[in-house]
N, C-alpha and C positions, 0 to 999 in steps of 0.2 A: 714317438711315442707320449701319451697323453700323462699330465701331471697329478699325483696323488698324494698326502699323508698318512698313513697308518695312524690309527688314537691307539695310546698306551691301553695298557688291559685297565688302567683305573678309572679314565676317560670313557672307554667302551661300557662298562659297566653303567655306568647311568643309563647309557640306551638300551642296553640290552634286558635291564631289570625294571625298565616302562611297562607300565598298564595302563589301561583308562582310567583305574582308580589311582594310580600313584606319579601323576604327573613329573617329570625329574627338574625342573627348572629352579631357579634360584632367583626370587623378586626382592626388589630394593620401592621404596617409593622415598620420594625426595618432593619437601616442602618446599616453594620456593616465592619470595615477593612477585605479584606479579605486575604493579607497576611499571616496569624498565621495560618491559617487554610487554605491555598494551600497545597493541594495532587502534588507528584512527575510526575505527568501528564498534572501541572498548572491548575486542575480545583478546586474545593472549597470539600472537604474531609466531603462528608456528611454523608458518617460510622459512620466518630468519632462526627459528631454534632447526629446521630441518638441515637448511645450508649450513650451519653451523654442526651439527652430526655428520654431514657429507665430508667436514674439509678433515676433520679426525679419522674416518674408517681408515686412510691408510695404513692406521698406527693400532689395524687393529682388525685384519686378515682376516680372522675368523667369521667375522662377522659379513664378510661377502662369498663365505663358504657352504655348502649342503654336505648332506652325507650323502654317501651312495655306500654298497655291502658288495664285498667281495665274495667272487661263483665257488661254489662248494661250501666253505667256510662261514660266509655271510658274517665277516668280519668288518664293522664301519671304518671307512677310509674318507675323509675328509678333499673332497674337489669344488674349484671354482664355481660359483653359480654364471653362467651366462648369462644371465635374465635377468640379475640381479634387479630389484625393482625399491629404491629407497620409501617410495609411498607405499610399499605393499606392509613396512615394519613401522613406521613412524605414523600413528595413527592419533585424531584427538575424540575425547568425548568431552561432555559437559553434566557439571549439575544442576538438578533446577535453583537457582539461587536465590537465598544467600546458600549456596551446600554448606552444610556440616562436617564433623571429623565424622561422624558415625555415616552420615551418605555416601560418604569416601571410603569408609573400611567396605562397607556393603559393595560397591563398586570394584573393589580393589580384589577382594575375595572371590568375584564373579570370574575378574581377570586372569587370578592366577589356579582358578579350577580347572579353565583351557589347555588342554595340550600344544604344543606347539606344533605346528605344520612341518614334517620332515621332509617337505619337498624344497622345502624353504629353509632360507640358512635361519639357526633357531634362537632366534629372537625378536622381542617386538619392544617398543615405547610408547608409551599412551599418554598425548598431552591432555590433564584433564582439566576444564576451567571452570568456573563459580564458584571458586572452594571460597566460604566468609574470611573478613579479616584481610579483604586486599593480598592474599594470598592464590597458586595454582600448583598442581603438582604433575609430576613427571613419574610413575610407574613403570617401571622395567621389567621385563621377565626374558632371563638367558639360562639356555640349558644348559645343566651343572656337567655335560661332558666336556664343555668348552671358558668353565669356570670354575674355582675353588672359593674358598671366603674370601682371601685373601689377594688373589688371583682378580678376583670379582670388585673388592674393594679399589681395587688400581685402573680396572678398566673405566670402573664410574666416573675418578677421578681424570681421568682423562680427556673424560668433556669436559669436566672441569676448569677452574683458575682459580689463582688469588688475587688475581690482579682484576677488578671490573672494566677496565676500562682495554683489558687487551682485546684486537680488532681479531675479527675471526680471520682464518686464515683463508686461502684460496685452496680448491679440491684439488689434489693432483688426480692428472689421468691415471686410468685404471683401465686394464685390458686381461681381460678373463684367461687364466692360461686353458689349454686343450682337456677336454675330459678323458678318461682312457674308454675305451671300450671293456668290456667284460674278458675277450680274449687277453688285453696288456693286464688286466689286472690280474688274470691268473697268473703268465707270465712273473708278473711281477712279484708274484708272492710264493712263487718256487723257487726267483732266484734268491731272494730276503732267505725263503728256510734255508737252503742250499748256502748262504752265510751265515745263518746263526750254527747250522753244524761242526762248519769251517772253525770257529771262534770256539765251540764247544771242546773240540780237540785240540785245539791250542792251548786251552785252560787247563786241561788232562794233562799235558805236556809241559808247562808252568809246575803246576803241583808236583809233578813227579820231582823237578830239581831243586824243590823244596818240602818235603814232607811236613819238617816240624813245622811250617810257618802255616802250611795248607791246614795242619791238625789244630794249631792253634786259634786257625781264619775257622775253621769247620765249627771246635767246639765253641768259639764265641758266637754263633749264627743259630747253630744248637740251641743254646741257651735262650736269647731272642724269641725262637719260633715259638719254641713250648713255654715261655710267658705266657706269650700270645694267644696259644692255643687255651692254655688254661684259662686266660683272664675273656677269651670267648665263648668258650662251652663250659663256663659256669652262669645257668640260667638263672632269673631274676623271677621275682612272685609277678602276678599280672595283676593289672588293674581292669575298669571298664573303660577306658582309653585304647588299652589294648588288646583291641578286639579286630576284626575284619573293618578296613572302610573304604568310605566312597568315594564317590570326583567332587562332590561338592564342600566348599571349604569357608571358615569365617576367618575373621584376622584382627586381630587387636594390639594396640602399643601404649607404649607412655614412655617418658624421659626422666632420668633420674639427675642429680647433680653430680657430677665426676665429680667437684673439688671434696663434695660430702663423701662420697666410696672411697677415696684414699684419704680421706681423716680416719674412715673409720678404719683402715688395712694398717695406719701409723701406727692408732693407738689398740688397735687388738692383735697387729702380727700379721703375718701372714703377706698373701699377695693382692692383687687388686681382683684376678681370677677366683680367689679362694671368698672374697666380697660378693660378686655376681653370682658364685652358685650358691654360699651361705643364704643370700635373698631370694635365691629360684628354692630354697629348700625347705625356708620357711612359709613363702608362698603355698608351697605343694604341702605341707604339713597344714594349713587351713583350708585350702582348695579340695584336697583328697580325702582329709577329717570333713568336710560339709556331707561329704558324698557316702561316708561312712568304707572308705576305699582302704583304708588302711589298719595296720594290727602292730604290735607291741615287737612282730619278729616281720615285720614287711622289709625285704631285700628288694627296693628299686633301685634299678638301678641305670646312669647314664652315659652317655659316649660324647667325652671331650674331643672335636678334633683336634689334631696336635701337627702345626706348620711346618713340612720340611724342607721349605724356599732356601737356598743358601744365599747371603746377602746379597743382590744385584739382579735376583730370577722375579721377584715382585712383580713385574710389567708382563711376565708370560704366561700366557693362558695355559688352560688345561687345569688340572691336578694332583697335587703333590702335596697328600696330605696324608697321617698315618690317624691312631684314635688310642684313647685310654678309654679305659671302661673305671669307674668309679660309680660304687654306692653309696645313695645319699642319706644320712641318718633320719628320714621322713617321721620317722615316730616320736624322735627326742624332742620333748617339749620344750625344754631351756634351748634359747636361742643361743647363750654360749656356748654350751654344750657340742651344740651343734656347728656352729662359726668351727670349734677347739676342732672336732672331729674331722671335719671338712679338710681343715691343714693341715692336722696330722694324716691325713689320704692324701692329698695332692704334696704332701712331701715324700711322701713313700715313692709316691709315682718317677718324683724327679731320679729315684735310683733305679726305677724296672729298664727292662730292654721288651715289655710288649709290644709298645710305639715302632722299635725299629723291629721287633720277629712280622710285625703286620708288612711293615715295607718291604723286608725280607721277600715274605710270597708273594706278594705284588711283581716285584724283580723277575721271581723264579715264574710265575706264571708270564712275564712279558717276555720273557726268553724262552720260555715253550712254545709261546705264540697261539694258545689251541684255546680259541673262542667258546671251546665246550666246555673249558674251566672257568670263565666266568659265571657261564648259565651256571654250572653246575653249584658254584660258589654262592650265586643269588638264592639257588633253590634251597640249598642247605641254612645260609639264611632265614627264609620269609619261616621257614620248620623249628627252628632252635629258637629265632626269637632274642637273641642273647643281649636286648637292652629295653627299656620302657620308655626311656626319652633319648632326643638331642641338644645340647646345650652350646652353643657357640659362644663365641666372643673374638670378635675381631676388631682388633687399634683402627683407628680413623684417624682423620686428619685434625689437629688440636686447632688448626686455624681457618677461619671463616672461608666459605668457597663460592664463585660465580658460575650461573650459568650465561654468558654472556654478559648482561649487565646486571641479573637478579643474582639478590644473595640464597644461597643455600641457608634453612632457616632449621628445615629437620631433615635426617636423612634415614630410616627405617629399614631394615634389613627382612629379611623373610625365607624360609627354608622350605626344602619339598618336602612330605612327608613319606613313610619307607611304609612297607605294610606291614598292620600291624600297630603302628604307632600314629596315634590319634592327634598327638601335638607335639609341638616342635617348639621351640624357644632361643629364635636367634637375637645378641647384645653387640652393638655398635658403639663406639664411642666417639663423635664429632663437635668440636669447637665447646667443650666444658660440660658435654652433656652424657649421660649414658642413655642409649636408646635400645628399648626392649622392642621386637616385633614376636610378636604371636601368630600362630598359623595353628587350626586346630580341624579336626573333621566335623563339619555342619551338623552331623548329627550326635558324632559323642560327644561332643563338647557343645553343649548350644548354652552352657553360661560362660563361658571364655572373658567376657570382659568382669567375673566377677576375680577371676585368675589376676588382672588388673590390681581390683582393690589387694587382694593378697600380698601381691607383690610388693606395695607403695607399704603396709602395713608392716609388712619382714624388715623393708628397708628401715623403716620406723625405728622397732624393735634394735638392730642392729645400731643406730646412730645413739640411740638412748643409752648403752652399752657402752659406746664407744666413749661420751662425754662425761658417764661415772667412774671412767677407766683416766682420765685426765690425769698426769705426771705419771700415773703408774707404767712399770716396764712389761711394755708386751711381750708374751711367753711369744719365742720363737721353736716351733715345732721342725726339728731337725732330721733327715731318714738319715740309716746308719747304713745304708747302700750310696757306692759312687754316684757323683751326680755324670747325669748324660746330659752333655752339651745341646744336641746338635738336634734333636726332636719338641724342647721343650718353650717354641717361643712362641706356643701358643698359651701355655702355661703363665700367665706375667704376674 
């Protein structure tokens, strides 16, 4: 019988919700030193990089698998790609020398605007030559059904090393497992449903043996799900960035000093994530204010993804995240009051069970096994639009990384955009820097570059306030609710 692996409900949602206007891939732009990988003709030694990628693919089995869909239900599953061609996935591009960062951003925007071919494994890596300053770039895009932010960070670093002298290993032999026929998929899925029914029956019997414990668990789960539904069903105000989007993108990025951000955190209290969110909030205060997009009662809500991976799971693929909904005080003109409001809100979130409730709903959908539930959930979210913006903040390595002998200088993350979400903000820390990756719909965000200026100005405000509070005891906002430890590793 052919081999396949069924996608989880969370992973499959990114496949089933994808449209031409909303390609569901996660991007990254790695900017590296060019000299160590320059070939005799003056170009980048792409063949050497390709051999290095090939030597690591055995650690990334999804990168040699493609999607097929089960009969009747149409649920996506992974199968080995018998015709896998590494040369299709590792591609080359060149900027007219000397290529500027603006030209690189325009190329990255075009690359990220194109959907991945579902007949192939869902990833691409572009080797971009000609960048000025003795640099080149690796632009990657990987479908969101394969990675979340944390897994994506670890998968990227699998291709890199802390040691520039580390020789590339030999590529292990690989033989694809046979692909199942439609009939085998039908039989396999029927057997899976039978096993699910058996497990449900055993769960009912176990519950009957200890009704008090069962009631306690049901009450806790009900509370968590109720909080999740309450968070997701309170709808925000909309801006002109929250309109139907097209397929074309703009990208921008900037870098802030991580030590300075930590100094702000130490002097104002809270967490590093509070500093990131306050920086974004202050930037949006300027950016949307310049567009005359906010008013004093504006409810501008963001989604903050929450890592649910347990220690040791960081290198597994797929998605294991939940989310918090947070209203940003966009209309507040005082930066310290903005910071304090965000610090209070995130402290309260640490006592909330909403993220746990979202995870429980996802688990229920997995056990129910109905792809129709995933499709229905996507349509409900599209119609309700329960948030304005997604802001991710993923911790990266604090030490330098290398691709073969070339040092990684910058690593910029990029998010996908969802329906009626014309802006996304991804933040990643690397080697003493906070890298902000901005992506916007090309028509809705023609002024995306000015948001970078607003971020710089907002961060400078926080630095000024932090310096003025030198020697003062920071206010530590605490929640009155008990902390929930498992779901909060993303709120650093």
